[in-house]
C-alpha positions as CSV (number, residue, x, y, z in Angstrom):
1,M,67.5,42.7,119.1
2,A,69.4,44.1,122.1
3,R,72.7,43.1,120.4
4,G,71.5,44.8,117.1
5,A,70.3,48.1,119.0
6,A,73.6,48.1,120.8
7,V,75.5,47.7,117.4
8,N,73.3,50.6,115.9
9,G,74.0,52.8,118.9
10,T,77.8,52.2,118.5
11,E,77.6,53.0,114.7
12,R,75.8,56.3,115.6
13,E,78.5,57.3,118.3
14,L,81.2,56.5,115.7
15,T,79.4,58.5,113.0
16,E,78.9,61.5,115.4
17,T,82.6,61.1,116.5
18,Q,83.8,61.2,112.9
19,A,81.6,64.0,112.1
20,L,83.0,65.9,115.2
21,R,86.5,65.2,114.0
22,V,85.8,66.4,110.4
23,E,84.2,69.7,111.7
24,Q,87.3,70.3,114.1
25,A,89.7,69.5,111.2
26,V,87.9,71.9,108.9
27,A,87.8,74.7,111.6
28,A,91.5,74.1,112.1
29,E,92.1,74.4,108.3
30,A,90.1,77.7,108.3
31,T,92.1,79.2,111.2
32,Y,95.7,77.8,110.1
33,G,95.1,77.2,106.5
34,A,93.2,78.2,103.4
35,L,89.4,77.6,104.0
36,P,87.3,80.7,104.5
37,L,86.1,81.2,108.0
38,L,82.4,80.8,108.9
39,K,80.5,83.3,110.8
40,R,80.8,81.3,114.1
41,E,84.6,81.1,113.6
42,R,85.3,84.7,113.3
43,V,86.4,85.3,117.0
44,W,87.0,89.0,117.2
45,G,84.5,91.8,117.6
46,A,85.4,95.6,117.2
47,G,86.6,95.7,120.9
48,D,88.8,92.6,120.6
49,F,90.3,93.8,117.1
50,S,90.9,97.3,118.5
51,W,93.0,96.0,121.3
52,V,95.0,93.9,118.9
53,T,95.7,96.8,116.7
54,I,96.4,99.2,119.6
55,S,98.8,96.6,121.1
56,L,100.7,96.3,117.9
57,A,100.7,100.0,117.2
58,I,102.3,100.7,120.7
59,A,105.0,98.1,120.4
60,T,108.4,99.9,121.0
61,W,109.0,100.4,117.1
62,A,106.5,103.4,117.4
63,F,108.9,105.0,119.9
64,L,111.7,104.7,117.3
65,T,109.6,106.0,114.5
66,G,108.9,109.2,116.5
67,G,112.5,109.4,117.5
68,A,113.5,109.1,113.9
69,T,111.1,111.7,112.8
70,V,112.8,114.5,114.8
71,L,116.0,113.8,113.2
72,L,114.5,115.9,110.5
73,V,111.9,118.2,112.0
74,G,111.1,119.8,115.3
75,F,108.3,118.6,117.8
76,V,105.3,120.6,116.3
77,E,106.4,119.8,112.6
78,G,107.1,116.3,113.6
79,I,103.4,115.9,115.0
80,A,102.1,117.4,111.7
81,A,104.2,115.0,109.6
82,M,103.2,112.1,111.8
83,L,99.4,112.8,111.3
84,I,99.8,113.3,107.6
85,G,101.9,110.5,106.8
86,N,100.1,107.9,109.0
87,S,96.5,108.9,107.9
88,I,97.6,108.4,104.2
89,G,99.6,105.5,104.6
90,L,97.0,103.6,106.8
91,A,94.2,104.4,104.3
92,I,96.3,103.0,101.4
93,M,97.0,99.9,103.7
94,A,93.4,99.3,104.6
95,L,92.0,99.7,101.0
96,G,94.9,97.1,99.9
97,S,94.2,94.5,102.5
98,V,91.4,94.8,105.0
99,V,88.3,95.1,102.9
100,L,88.9,92.1,100.8
101,S,90.0,89.6,103.3
102,Q,87.3,90.6,105.8
103,R,84.5,90.3,103.3
104,L,85.5,86.8,102.2
105,G,86.6,85.6,105.3
106,V,89.8,84.3,103.4
107,E,93.3,84.4,104.4
108,Q,94.9,87.6,102.6
109,Y,97.3,85.8,100.4
110,R,94.7,83.1,99.2
111,A,92.6,86.2,98.3
112,L,95.4,87.8,96.4
113,K,95.4,84.9,94.1
114,S,92.6,87.0,92.1
115,V,95.2,89.8,91.6
116,F,98.6,88.3,91.2
117,G,97.7,84.6,90.3
118,V,98.8,81.7,92.6
119,V,102.5,81.6,91.5
120,G,102.4,85.6,91.6
121,V,101.4,85.7,95.1
122,G,104.3,83.2,95.9
123,I,106.6,85.7,94.2
124,I,105.3,88.4,96.4
125,V,105.3,86.5,99.6
126,F,108.9,84.9,99.3
127,T,110.4,88.3,98.5
128,V,108.6,91.4,99.8
129,V,106.5,89.9,102.6
130,L,109.1,87.5,104.0
131,L,111.8,90.1,104.2
132,V,109.7,92.9,105.7
133,E,108.2,90.7,108.4
134,M,111.4,89.0,109.1
135,G,112.8,92.5,109.7
136,W,110.1,93.6,111.9
137,T,110.0,90.5,114.0
138,S,113.8,90.6,114.6
139,L,113.5,94.1,115.6
140,L,111.0,93.5,118.3
141,G,113.5,90.7,119.5
142,V,116.4,92.9,119.5
143,M,114.2,95.5,121.6
144,F,113.2,92.9,124.1
145,G,117.0,92.0,124.4
146,R,117.9,95.9,125.1
147,A,115.0,96.1,127.6
148,F,116.4,93.1,129.7
149,T,120.0,94.3,129.3
150,E,119.1,97.8,130.6
151,I,117.2,96.1,133.5
152,S,120.4,94.1,134.4
153,N,122.5,97.1,134.1
154,Q,120.4,99.2,136.5
155,A,119.4,96.6,138.9
156,F,122.8,94.9,139.2
157,G,125.2,97.4,137.9
158,T,126.6,95.0,135.1
159,G,127.5,97.7,132.6
160,L,126.6,95.4,129.6
161,D,126.7,96.7,126.1
162,S,123.6,97.8,124.7
163,F,124.3,96.0,121.4
164,G,126.2,93.2,123.0
165,P,126.1,89.4,122.9
166,L,123.5,89.4,125.8
167,V,121.0,91.4,123.7
168,T,121.1,88.5,121.2
169,V,120.5,85.9,124.0
170,F,117.5,87.9,125.4
171,A,116.3,88.6,121.7
172,L,116.3,84.8,121.2
173,V,114.4,84.2,124.4
174,A,111.8,86.6,123.1
175,I,111.5,84.8,119.8
176,V,111.0,81.5,121.6
177,G,108.2,83.3,123.8
178,G,106.7,84.5,120.6
179,W,106.6,81.0,119.2
180,V,104.8,79.6,122.3
181,V,102.1,82.4,122.0
182,L,102.0,82.0,118.2
183,S,101.7,78.2,118.3
184,R,98.5,78.4,120.2
185,G,96.7,80.5,117.6
186,P,94.7,83.7,117.4
187,V,92.3,83.1,120.4
188,T,95.5,83.1,122.7
189,I,96.8,86.4,121.0
190,S,93.4,88.1,121.4
191,R,93.2,87.2,125.1
192,L,96.6,88.4,126.0
193,N,96.1,91.8,124.0
194,R,93.0,92.4,126.1
195,F,95.6,92.7,128.9
196,V,98.6,94.2,127.0
197,A,96.9,97.0,125.1
198,P,95.3,98.8,128.2
199,G,98.5,98.5,130.1
200,L,100.6,99.9,127.1
201,L,98.3,103.0,127.0
202,V,98.9,103.5,130.7
203,I,102.6,103.2,130.3
204,V,102.8,105.5,127.5
205,V,100.7,108.1,129.4
206,L,103.0,107.5,132.3
207,M,106.2,107.9,130.1
208,M,105.0,111.4,128.9
209,V,104.1,112.4,132.4
210,L,107.6,111.5,133.5
211,L,109.4,113.2,130.7
212,M,107.4,116.4,131.1
213,S,108.0,116.4,135.0
214,Q,111.7,117.1,134.2
215,H,111.4,119.3,131.2
216,S,109.3,122.2,130.2
217,W,106.9,122.4,127.4
218,A,108.5,125.4,126.2
219,D,111.9,123.5,125.8
220,L,110.2,120.8,123.9
221,L,108.4,123.0,121.5
222,D,111.7,125.1,120.9
223,A,114.0,122.1,120.5
224,P,115.5,122.0,116.9
225,A,115.5,118.9,114.7
226,M,118.5,116.6,115.4
227,A,120.1,116.3,112.0
228,P,118.1,118.2,109.4
229,F,119.0,119.2,105.7
230,E,119.1,122.9,104.9
231,N,115.9,122.8,103.0
232,E,113.0,122.9,105.5
233,Q,110.3,121.8,103.0
234,L,112.4,118.7,102.0
235,N,113.0,117.9,105.7
236,F,109.3,118.1,106.4
237,M,108.4,115.8,103.4
238,M,110.9,113.2,104.3
239,A,109.4,113.0,107.6
240,V,106.0,112.7,106.0
241,E,107.3,109.9,103.7
242,F,108.9,108.2,106.6
243,N,105.5,108.1,108.6
244,L,103.7,107.2,105.3
245,G,106.0,104.1,105.1
246,A,105.3,103.3,108.6
247,G,101.6,103.3,108.0
248,L,102.0,101.0,104.9
249,S,104.2,98.6,106.7
250,W,101.0,97.1,108.3
251,W,99.9,95.8,105.0
252,P,101.5,92.2,105.2
253,V,99.7,91.5,108.4
254,M,96.4,93.4,108.6
255,G,94.3,91.5,106.0
256,T,94.8,88.1,107.6
257,L,94.0,89.5,111.1
258,S,91.0,91.3,109.8
259,R,89.4,88.1,108.5
260,L,88.9,87.0,112.1
261,T,86.6,89.9,112.8
262,R,82.8,89.4,112.8
263,R,81.6,92.6,110.8
264,P,83.2,94.9,108.1
265,K,82.9,97.8,110.5
266,A,84.7,95.6,113.2
267,A,87.6,95.2,110.9
268,L,88.0,98.7,109.0
269,W,87.7,101.0,111.8
270,P,89.9,99.3,114.4
271,A,92.5,98.6,111.7
272,Y,92.7,102.2,110.8
273,G,91.7,103.9,114.0
274,G,93.4,101.5,116.6
275,I,96.7,101.6,114.8
276,F,96.5,105.3,114.1
277,V,95.7,106.3,117.7
278,G,98.2,103.9,119.3
279,T,100.8,105.2,116.8
280,V,100.2,108.8,117.5
281,V,100.4,108.4,121.3
282,A,103.6,106.4,121.2
283,Q,105.3,108.5,118.7
284,I,104.7,111.6,120.5
285,V,106.4,110.1,123.4
286,G,109.3,108.9,121.2
287,M,109.7,112.5,119.6
288,A,109.7,114.1,123.1
289,A,112.2,111.6,124.5
290,A,114.5,111.9,121.5
291,L,114.5,115.8,121.7
292,M,114.8,116.1,125.5
293,I,117.0,113.1,126.3
294,G,118.6,112.2,123.0
295,E,117.1,108.7,123.0
296,A,113.8,107.6,121.5
297,D,114.2,104.0,122.5
298,P,112.5,103.4,125.9
299,T,114.8,100.8,126.9
300,A,117.6,103.4,127.2
301,W,115.9,105.9,129.4
302,M,112.9,104.3,131.0
303,V,114.7,103.3,134.2
304,P,116.7,106.4,134.7
305,L,113.6,108.4,134.4
306,G,111.1,106.1,136.2
307,G,113.4,104.9,139.0
308,P,114.7,101.4,139.7
309,I,111.3,100.0,140.8
310,L,108.8,101.8,138.5
311,G,111.2,101.7,135.6
312,V,112.2,98.0,135.7
313,L,108.5,97.0,136.0
314,T,107.6,99.1,133.0
315,L,110.4,97.7,131.0
316,L,109.2,94.2,131.9
317,F,105.8,94.9,130.7
318,V,107.1,96.6,127.5
319,G,109.3,93.7,126.9
320,F,106.3,91.1,127.4
321,A,104.2,93.5,125.0
322,N,106.9,92.9,122.3
323,V,106.4,89.3,122.5
324,T,102.6,89.3,121.8
325,S,103.2,91.9,119.0
326,M,105.7,89.4,117.5
327,A,103.1,86.7,117.6
328,S,100.5,88.8,116.0
329,I,102.5,89.8,113.0
330,A,104.1,86.3,112.6
331,Y,100.7,84.6,112.5
332,S,99.8,86.4,109.2
333,T,103.3,85.7,107.7
334,V,103.3,82.0,108.6
335,L,99.9,81.7,107.0
336,A,101.0,83.4,104.0
337,L,104.1,81.2,103.7
338,K,102.0,78.1,104.0
339,Q,99.5,79.3,101.3
340,S,102.1,80.4,99.0
341,S,104.5,77.2,99.1
342,G,102.1,74.8,97.4
343,R,102.7,71.3,99.0
344,A,106.1,72.0,100.1
345,L,104.9,73.4,103.7
346,A,101.3,72.4,103.6
347,R,101.8,69.1,105.7
348,L,103.9,70.7,108.4
349,R,102.2,71.1,111.6
350,W,101.2,74.7,112.8
351,P,103.9,74.8,115.7
352,V,106.7,73.5,113.4
353,L,106.0,76.0,110.7
354,C,105.9,78.8,113.2
355,G,109.3,77.7,114.5
356,A,110.6,77.4,110.9
357,F,109.7,81.2,110.1
358,L,111.2,82.3,113.6
359,V,114.4,81.0,112.7
360,L,115.0,83.8,110.2
361,P,114.5,86.6,112.7
362,A,116.6,84.7,115.2
363,V,119.5,84.9,112.8
364,L,119.0,88.6,112.3
365,S,119.2,89.0,116.1
366,F,122.9,88.4,116.1
367,F,123.2,91.8,114.4
368,P,121.4,94.1,116.6
369,G,123.3,97.2,115.9
370,F,122.5,96.8,112.2
371,M,118.9,96.5,112.9
372,Y,118.9,99.9,114.8
373,E,121.3,101.8,112.5
374,K,119.1,100.9,109.4
375,F,115.6,101.4,110.8
376,M,114.7,104.4,108.8
377,T,116.1,102.9,105.5
378,F,114.2,99.6,106.2
379,V,111.0,101.4,106.8
380,V,111.2,103.6,103.7
381,V,112.4,100.7,101.3
382,S,109.6,98.4,102.4
383,G,107.0,101.2,102.0
384,A,108.3,101.7,98.4
385,F,107.2,98.1,97.3
386,I,104.0,98.0,99.6
387,A,102.7,101.1,98.0
388,A,103.0,99.7,94.6
389,I,101.3,96.5,95.7
390,C,98.5,98.3,97.3
391,G,98.1,100.2,94.1
392,V,97.6,97.1,92.0
393,I,95.3,95.5,94.5
394,I,93.2,98.6,94.8
395,A,92.8,98.8,90.9
396,D,91.9,95.1,90.6
397,Y,89.6,94.7,93.4
398,F,87.8,98.0,93.6
399,I,88.0,99.2,89.8
400,V,88.1,96.1,87.7
401,R,86.3,93.6,89.7
402,R,84.1,96.1,91.6
403,Q,84.3,94.1,94.6
404,R,82.8,91.1,93.0
405,L,85.0,88.0,93.3
406,P,84.3,84.4,92.3
407,L,85.1,82.8,95.7
408,R,85.1,79.0,94.3
409,A,88.0,80.3,91.8
410,L,90.5,80.9,94.7
411,Y,90.5,77.3,95.2
412,A,90.4,75.9,91.6
413,T,93.5,74.3,90.1
414,G,94.6,73.4,86.7
415,A,93.3,74.3,83.4
416,Q,89.8,75.0,84.7
417,D,91.2,77.7,87.1
418,P,89.6,81.1,85.7
419,L,92.5,82.9,87.9
420,R,95.2,81.1,86.2
421,F,96.2,84.1,84.1
422,T,99.5,83.2,82.4
423,G,101.0,80.1,83.9
424,G,99.6,81.3,87.4
425,V,101.0,84.7,87.2
426,N,99.2,88.1,86.4
427,I,102.1,89.6,84.4
428,A,100.2,93.0,84.4
429,A,100.3,92.9,88.2
430,L,103.8,92.1,88.6
431,V,105.0,94.6,85.8
432,A,102.9,97.3,87.5
433,V,104.5,96.6,90.9
434,A,108.0,96.8,89.4
435,V,107.4,99.8,87.4
436,A,106.0,101.8,90.4
437,S,108.7,100.6,92.8
438,V,111.4,101.8,90.4
439,F,109.6,105.1,90.1
440,Y,109.6,105.4,93.9
441,L,113.3,104.6,94.3
442,W,114.1,107.2,91.5
443,A,111.8,109.9,93.2
444,Y,113.3,109.1,96.6
445,N,116.4,107.1,97.2
446,P,116.3,106.1,100.9
447,I,119.9,105.0,100.9
448,T,121.6,108.0,99.2
449,L,118.7,110.3,100.4
450,E,118.7,111.9,96.8
451,T,115.3,113.2,95.7
452,Q,113.7,114.6,92.7
453,P,112.2,118.1,92.7
454,F,108.7,117.3,92.8
455,F,109.2,115.0,95.9
456,Q,109.0,117.8,98.5
457,Y,105.7,118.8,97.2
458,G,103.9,115.4,96.9
459,T,106.0,112.7,98.4
460,A,107.0,109.6,96.6
461,S,104.3,107.0,97.9
462,V,101.3,108.8,96.7
463,P,102.3,109.0,93.0
464,T,103.7,105.6,93.3
465,V,100.3,104.1,94.2
466,A,98.7,106.3,91.2
467,I,101.2,104.9,88.7
468,A,100.6,101.4,89.9
469,I,96.9,101.7,89.4
470,V,97.2,103.3,85.9
471,C,99.9,100.9,84.8
472,Y,97.9,97.9,86.0
473,L,94.7,99.0,84.4
474,V,96.3,99.5,81.0
475,L,98.3,96.3,80.9
476,N,95.4,94.2,82.6
477,H,93.0,95.3,80.0
478,L,95.3,94.5,77.3
479,L,96.6,91.1,78.6
480,Y,93.4,89.6,80.2
481,V,90.1,91.7,80.4
482,R,89.6,92.0,76.7
483,R,90.4,88.5,76.0
484,G,88.0,87.2,78.8
485,R,90.7,85.9,80.9
486,G,91.2,86.4,84.8
487,G,87.6,85.6,85.9
488,Y,86.5,89.2,85.5
489,G,82.9,89.7,85.2
490,A,82.2,86.1,86.6
491,P,79.2,85.6,89.0
492,D,79.9,86.5,92.6
493,T,79.1,83.1,94.2
494,F,79.9,84.4,97.5
495,A,77.3,87.3,97.4
496,A,74.7,85.0,95.9
497,A,75.3,82.5,98.7
498,G,74.8,85.2,101.3
499,R,71.4,86.2,100.1
500,R,70.0,82.6,100.5
């Protein structure tokens, strides 16, 4: 009897242990894989997500965006262009990413199977998303390298080239640091951002105080644009378009980050407001620095302005903030690559997969001068494709599906998959993205800077979104909706489960 009781107790312990291991495996797959997050697995409240978005927004790329804006317009016009462009771009971005992923708790690119098909998502991820996020990640690394090169020059009088080999070395160090943070998952990212985001806000205010302690407001307000065209209306609209593209550029990462929030309001308003506030504050400083000093990048002027002690400490903190920003944007990209690769990357452990992605930005860090010189072109070109993609997502989720999505279909495979479309590709979606993107590049060529006459009155991004929506609605109806394909009108199993 005693032996039997002991055996039964051991079996119960084994069963409980196995159940715990299964639960842990499922939770890990939800965080680092494809499964929807349960309520208890959503680790961010509105405050947590606000710190994440503010920290991302005040990364040093925001200073460069402000500096690039005043190439075309003065300080007052620059603020107007920044407010208009970011408010529109972030609204389009949030509708095209945050709402869908947060509601379902599903990784963004798994959810987009309902729009593009499983193969279509892979096409989007391995072209647009991979290239855009590789560029942003490498840019953060290069900025980190420039910060520490400047520290060496000021502290030890080394006279190192601002785009020399040591910039690449420090950029690689930053990428390794980003991998360390990224490999530990979103909880670690959130904890670090609770410290980084408030510190960045303080530093940005300090930068503006230091700038204006040596320059008057009259000088700042009267300072002309640095390299404008003759047409003032065209200058202003180019500045608006550039900031609109900067707002759109958050699309690849924001949906996946939003799914970690507990409530819709905890996702939508921090995603929009946190980035908007952080961007506005940092861009104002970048614009002021570019007009008064001729440099928007704080790595070039922070130490001379703040002094050898305060300036170096501030640069150290900004450099560290770039590492956490790198981890935040890479988290979404690595998940996207894992989801879109089928079985090719599914078996790789999370740290290995993170390292594999960061190899690509590491290669770009060997060309630091190129990343800075082509910054404005990079932002606008990426915005062209993202505007078209967001238009298609808005049309499908809000207009055609009316926010009712069969959750189980996101995980279905084979002939029984209602989201199979045409061999796993929603042809209507990809054609609409292609047509709208071509229209954008015709309306505004960011390489040659040639524009069509209507551009200076309505930007290129806004009509691009409209064209993507109309094109998708027509083609999707002809190819799928009227034929009963694509899971349109299917029961919303997620909503039904939530009412029980």
